[in-house]
N, C-alpha and C positions, 0 to 999 in steps of 0.2 A: 530487659531494656539495656541499652548500651551504657557502659560505665567508664570506658577508657576514651581518651580524646580521639584516638584513631578510629575507634568503633563509632563514636558520635559523628565523625566526619563521613564515615562510610554510609551511615544512615542518611545524612543530608544528600550525599551524592546519589545514592540509590533512588531517593524520592525525586530528585531533579531529573534523573534519567527516565524514571517511570513516567513522569508527566510529559517529557519530550516524546517518548515512544508512543504514548497514548495519542498525542496530537498528530504524529506522523501517520500512525495506523488509521486514525479517523479520516484523515485527508485522503489516504489511499482508498478506503472503503467508499468514500463519496465519489471518487473518480471512477471506481469500478461499477458503482450503481448507475452512473451516467451511461457507461458503455452498455450495460445490460438493459437499461431502459430504452436506449436507442435501438438495440437489437429487437426488443419486444415490439417496437412500433414499426419494425422492418424498414427503417430509414438508413439506407446504406451509407450515405454521405455523412450524416450526423454520427453514426456509429464509428466510422473510420476516424472522424475528427476527435471524438471522445477517446478512442483507443490511442491515438497519437499523443494525447494529453496524459493518458493514464500510464503508459509504458515508462516514460522517464520518472514519473512519480514513484512507481513501484520499484524501479531500479535504484533510485536514490534512497528509498527506505531500506533496501537491502544493504546498500553501501554504508549507511549509518548504523546498521546493526539492529534495526527494528524488526526485520524479517531475516530468516536464513536465506542464503542466495538461491537455494533450490526451491524454497517456497515462493520466492519472487518469480523465478523462472516458470514454475507451474502456473501461477496466476496469470502471467503474461500469455503463456501458451493457451490457456483455456479461453481467455478473452479474445485472442487472435482467431482461434478456431470458430468462435461464435460469430465474429464479424465476417470471416471468410465464408461461412455457411450462407450468408445473405447473398453472395454473388451467384449462387447456383440457380 
């Protein structure tokens, strides 16, 4: 357990950041599921609309440090490929 003032502050900061990151990641997962669900129903317009909502959310999570930027890029890429596959 933390015994110094600075260590106690670090514990408080880490907990606050952990909760923020959890909320951000949860929101991203929800938006990603919306895209995957729309792709599963083969609804091209709904999938594109969900993708346009998900991309900024994923990018924002990377900017805030909840995801690594390459993780965000990979997720965006995979979702985009799924939506683009509907156009064939």
